[in-house]
N, C-alpha and C positions, 0 to 999 in steps of 0.2 A: 957748391956745385951738385948738381942732380946725380944721384948715385945710378947705378946700372939697373936698378928696380923702378926709377922714376920718382923716387923720394927727394923732395927739395932740402937743402940744408936749412938750419933754423933761420939764417940770414937771407935766404932766398924766399921765404915765405912772404907772400904778398896779400895784404888785406883785402883788395878787390877779388883776387882769385879765391880767397877763402869764403868771402861773403857769397860769390857765385855758387860755389859748392853747397854752401848752405841754404841757397835759395830753393833747392828741390825739396819738398816735404820728406822723401823717403830717406835722403841723406841727412837731412836735419834730424829725423827719427834715430838714424844709427848713432849720431853723435850724442843725442840725448841718453839714449840707451847705454853708451860707454860712460856717460858721467854718472850713471847711477851705480856703476860697478867699481870695485877697488882698482886703484891705480896699476897698471900692467897687465890687467886682464886681457887675454887673447880670445878672439872668437873668430869662427869661420863665417864667411859671408852668408851662407845659407842658414846659420843660426838665428838670423834676425827675422826670418819668417815674413819677408816683405811681399810676397806673393807675386813676383815678377819672373820672367824668363832668366835662364842662366846668363845669357848674353846681356840682358839688361842688368842684372846684378853686377856682372863684371864691369859694365859701363860705369855704374855708379861708384864701385869701389876704386876704379881707376881715377875717377874724378877726386874722390876723397884722398886717395894716395898722392896724386900730383899736385893737390893744393897744399898738401903738408898736414892735413888733419889726422890722418892714420898712417901707420907703417905696417906693411905687410911682409910677413915673413914665410919662407917655405919651411914647412915642418913634415918631413917625409913626403907622403903622398897628399898632403893638404896644404892650403895656404891659410895663415892665420893673421888677423889685423888687431892692432891695439891702437888706442888713442894716444897721440904724441902730446901728453898733458903738460909735461914739463917745458917743452919747446913752445907749445902755444902760450903757456903762462908767461914765460920769458919774453916772448916776441910781442905778444897781445895781451897784456895783463887785463884780467877781468872779463875777457871774452867768453871763457867757458862758464863763468858764474852767471854771466848774462844770458847764456844759451839755457842753463840748467834752470833758471828763474823764469823763463819764457817759453813754456811748451807750446808746439805747434797745435792749433785747433783740431779736433777731430773732424774728419770729413763727416758731412752732413749736419754740422751744428747750425744753430740759429743764425749766426753771423754769416756762414756760407750760404744759407738759404735767402738771407736778406740781400747779400751781394749778388745773387743770382737773379733775384726779382728786380734788382735796379737797373733796368735796361736804358741804354742811351737814347737820347731823344731821337724821334724819328726824323729822317731826312728825306722822306718822300716828297714828291713834286708839290703836294698840297700845302706844305709849310714853308716853302721857299717864295718869297715875293717875285713877282714878275714871271713866273713860270706858269705855263699851261698845265692843267692836271687832267684834263680828259683826253679821249681819242680824237 
């Protein structure tokens, strides 16, 4: 059962929900950073330096929390998060290793530039048979 803070139990974690949470590059980056740290490391949301507003940061961490990827704990006047490594390994064996071996491409890479240049075929009137193209 989901607890009062919105953390699902291990059995309630669902792969489609986790994959959706990981589909955002900023959230993926957070999980990758956690994977580089010792198990149990706690960090504040701001410590990731994601360069987004506080409300956007709260949204991203809510998605991570509600998917089951992280657990957030109130520590006095701050809230810290840690990766639910043990729960994730038990529920989805190999997922975290797969994430750690597949870093997200940095913005502005050659792949991103190639994808941006590959425009969809034009659907203007001139390439459709039987359509008038002029005024």
